[in-house]
C-alpha positions as CSV (number, residue, x, y, z in Angstrom):
1,M,-6.9,3.9,15.1
2,K,-3.4,5.1,15.8
3,V,-0.6,3.0,14.3
4,I,2.8,2.6,16.1
5,V,5.8,1.0,14.5
6,I,7.9,-1.2,16.8
7,L,11.4,-2.4,15.7
8,V,12.9,-5.3,17.7
9,N,16.7,-5.1,17.8
10,P,17.3,-3.7,14.3
11,K,20.8,-4.2,13.1
12,Y,21.2,-1.7,10.3
13,S,20.9,2.1,10.8
14,G,20.1,2.7,7.2
15,N,17.0,0.5,7.5
16,V,15.8,2.5,10.6
17,G,16.2,5.7,8.7
18,A,14.4,4.4,5.6
19,I,11.6,3.1,7.9
20,A,11.2,6.6,9.4
21,R,10.8,8.0,5.9
22,N,8.2,5.3,5.0
23,M,6.3,6.1,8.2
24,M,6.1,9.8,7.2
25,N,5.0,8.8,3.7
26,F,1.9,7.0,5.2
27,G,1.1,9.3,8.1
28,V,2.5,7.2,10.9
29,N,4.5,9.3,13.5
30,E,5.5,7.1,16.5
31,L,8.5,4.8,16.3
32,R,9.5,2.5,19.2
33,I,12.7,0.6,19.2
34,V,13.7,-2.4,21.4
35,G,17.4,-2.0,21.6
36,S,20.2,0.6,21.8
37,K,20.0,4.3,20.9
38,D,23.3,3.8,19.1
39,I,21.2,2.6,16.1
40,L,20.4,6.3,15.4
41,N,23.7,7.3,13.8
42,D,24.5,9.5,10.9
43,E,23.4,6.9,8.3
44,A,20.0,6.6,9.9
45,Y,19.5,10.4,9.7
46,I,20.7,10.5,6.1
47,R,18.3,7.8,5.0
48,A,15.4,9.4,6.9
49,V,15.7,12.5,4.6
50,H,12.8,14.7,5.8
51,A,11.6,12.3,8.5
52,K,14.3,13.1,11.0
53,E,11.7,14.3,13.5
54,I,10.4,10.7,13.8
55,L,13.9,9.5,14.7
56,N,14.3,12.4,17.2
57,N,11.1,11.3,18.9
58,A,11.8,7.6,18.9
59,K,11.2,5.8,22.2
60,F,13.6,3.0,23.4
61,Y,12.8,-0.1,25.4
62,D,14.7,-3.0,26.9
63,N,12.2,-5.6,25.7
64,L,9.1,-6.1,23.6
65,N,6.8,-6.6,26.6
66,D,7.7,-3.1,27.9
67,A,7.3,-1.6,24.4
68,T,3.7,-2.9,24.1
69,Q,2.2,-2.4,27.5
70,D,0.0,0.5,26.5
71,I,-1.0,-0.9,23.0
72,D,-4.5,-2.2,22.4
73,F,-3.8,-4.4,19.4
74,I,-0.4,-6.0,18.7
75,V,0.5,-7.3,15.3
76,G,3.6,-9.4,14.7
77,T,5.3,-9.7,11.3
78,S,7.6,-12.2,9.7
79,G,8.4,-13.8,6.4
80,A,8.7,-17.2,8.1
81,V,5.4,-19.0,8.2
82,S,4.7,-22.6,9.4
83,G,1.0,-23.3,9.2
84,D,-0.3,-26.2,11.3
85,R,3.2,-27.0,12.5
86,N,3.4,-23.8,14.5
87,L,0.1,-22.0,15.1
88,K,1.9,-18.9,16.3
89,R,3.0,-18.5,12.6
90,V,-0.3,-18.8,10.8
91,P,-0.5,-15.5,9.1
92,I,-2.9,-13.1,7.4
93,T,-1.9,-10.8,4.6
94,P,-1.3,-7.0,4.9
95,H,-4.6,-6.5,2.9
96,E,-6.5,-8.6,5.4
97,L,-4.9,-6.6,8.3
98,A,-6.1,-3.4,6.6
99,E,-9.7,-4.7,6.5
100,K,-9.5,-5.3,10.3
101,Y,-7.9,-1.9,10.8
102,K,-11.1,-0.3,9.6
103,I,-13.2,-1.7,12.5
104,V,-10.8,-1.7,15.5
105,D,-10.4,1.3,17.8
106,G,-7.5,2.3,20.0
107,T,-3.8,1.8,19.1
108,M,-2.2,-0.8,16.8
109,G,1.4,-1.7,17.3
110,I,3.0,-3.4,14.3
111,V,6.1,-5.3,15.4
112,F,9.0,-6.0,13.1
113,G,11.8,-8.4,14.0
114,R,15.5,-8.5,13.4
115,E,16.8,-8.4,9.9
116,D,18.5,-11.8,10.3
117,D,16.3,-13.8,12.8
118,G,13.0,-12.0,12.8
119,L,10.7,-12.4,15.8
120,S,11.1,-15.3,18.2
121,N,8.1,-17.6,19.1
122,K,8.2,-16.0,22.6
123,E,7.8,-12.5,21.1
124,L,5.0,-13.7,18.8
125,E,3.1,-14.9,21.9
126,L,2.8,-11.2,22.9
127,C,1.0,-10.5,19.6
128,D,-2.7,-10.7,18.8
129,L,-2.2,-11.3,15.1
130,F,0.6,-12.5,12.8
131,V,1.0,-10.8,9.3
132,S,3.2,-12.0,6.5
133,I,3.7,-10.5,3.0
134,P,3.2,-13.1,0.2
135,T,6.4,-13.3,-1.8
136,S,8.2,-15.6,-4.3
137,E,9.4,-18.9,-2.9
138,K,12.7,-18.3,-4.6
139,Y,13.4,-15.4,-2.2
140,P,10.7,-15.1,0.4
141,I,12.4,-12.8,3.0
142,M,12.1,-9.0,2.2
143,N,14.2,-6.1,3.3
144,L,13.0,-4.8,6.6
145,S,12.2,-1.3,5.4
146,H,10.4,-2.6,2.3
147,A,8.2,-4.8,4.4
148,V,7.3,-1.8,6.6
149,S,6.4,0.2,3.6
150,I,4.1,-2.4,2.1
151,I,2.1,-2.9,5.4
152,L,1.8,0.8,6.1
153,Y,0.7,1.4,2.5
154,E,-2.1,-1.1,2.9
155,L,-3.2,0.5,6.2
156,Y,-3.1,4.0,4.7
157,V,-5.1,3.1,1.6
158,S,-7.8,1.5,3.8
159,S,-8.0,4.6,5.9
160,L,-8.9,6.9,3.0
161,N,-12.5,8.0,3.1
162,K,-12.8,8.4,-0.7
163,P,-10.9,7.2,-3.8
164,Y,-7.4,8.5,-4.3
165,N,-7.8,12.0,-5.8
166,V,-5.5,12.9,-8.6
167,N,-7.6,15.9,-9.6
168,M,-9.1,14.3,-12.7
169,R,-12.8,14.9,-13.5
170,E,-14.6,11.8,-14.6
171,A,-16.3,12.2,-18.0
172,S,-20.0,12.9,-17.7
173,K,-22.7,10.7,-19.3
174,L,-23.2,13.4,-21.9
175,E,-19.5,13.5,-22.8
176,K,-19.4,9.8,-23.2
177,D,-22.5,9.7,-25.3
178,V,-21.1,12.4,-27.6
179,L,-17.8,10.5,-27.9
180,L,-19.6,7.3,-28.8
181,N,-21.7,9.1,-31.4
182,I,-18.6,10.7,-33.0
183,F,-16.9,7.3,-33.0
184,N,-19.9,5.6,-34.6
185,E,-19.9,8.2,-37.3
186,F,-16.2,7.6,-37.8
187,V,-16.8,3.9,-38.2
188,D,-19.7,4.4,-40.6
189,K,-17.6,6.6,-42.9
190,N,-14.5,4.4,-42.7
191,E,-14.2,2.6,-46.1
192,Y,-11.5,0.3,-44.7
193,I,-13.7,-1.4,-42.2
194,P,-15.9,-4.1,-43.7
195,E,-19.6,-3.5,-43.2
196,Y,-20.1,-6.7,-41.3
197,R,-17.5,-5.5,-38.7
198,K,-18.8,-2.0,-38.1
199,E,-21.5,-2.8,-35.5
200,L,-19.0,-5.0,-33.7
201,C,-16.5,-2.2,-33.6
202,K,-19.1,0.2,-32.1
203,T,-20.0,-2.4,-29.5
204,I,-16.4,-3.0,-28.5
205,F,-15.6,0.7,-28.2
206,K,-18.6,1.3,-26.1
207,R,-17.6,-1.5,-23.7
208,I,-14.0,-0.1,-23.5
209,I,-15.3,3.4,-22.6
210,S,-17.7,2.0,-20.0
211,R,-15.0,0.0,-18.2
212,A,-12.2,2.7,-18.4
213,F,-13.6,5.3,-16.1
214,I,-12.4,7.8,-18.7
215,S,-11.8,11.4,-17.6
216,G,-13.4,14.4,-19.2
217,K,-10.1,15.5,-20.7
218,E,-9.5,12.1,-22.2
219,A,-13.0,12.0,-23.7
220,N,-12.7,15.4,-25.3
221,T,-9.3,14.6,-26.7
222,L,-10.7,11.5,-28.4
223,M,-13.6,13.5,-29.7
224,C,-11.2,15.9,-31.4
225,A,-9.2,13.0,-32.9
226,F,-12.2,11.2,-34.4
227,K,-13.8,14.5,-35.6
228,E,-10.6,15.2,-37.6
229,K,-10.9,11.8,-39.2
230,N,-14.5,12.4,-40.0
231,K,-13.8,15.5,-42.1
């Protein structure tokens, strides 16, 4: 699915520039703006840093209806939720949206409202879904660019076909077995550990290693440390 970010009457150029940067971070290229081209001033380009191309290619519209005519799935966003009092504002979370994103084809337009007033009920009527980011009740309304970043992050992570690769090789079963044997030998030789606690220490360490998804490098480093203590 292709994602399109739509901003409705943004008021601050810096936010628009920061949003362009967020979009490039998470592989989203198309920006649509309901409002004036004057919003793309020097401040917007400074805040965009290396995402100026997104600003250069931004499309402008007179109203939200025109901006969403060719979009298959329209998602409205807001920090103001109402529940049963206003069914237009019954939200799902960004994570729930990301789950739906996996199974929907076509284009998804994510609509962000004004920094002060957000989206009107009339604008929300154009949307298929309403998303809100859970935040503290003490200060529930987020900065516009931050909100865009969180939602695009969730969508990006859900689109990855494999776990995030940081070029770390997971420890093999053999490496983990060797590490456990070396640790057990360390415990057996350690005169400061009471005999009745030694088996418990071995069990706890084994559980920690099993849960930790330890890398090969980490396993071998621990082996060296415990080998030194065993001498």
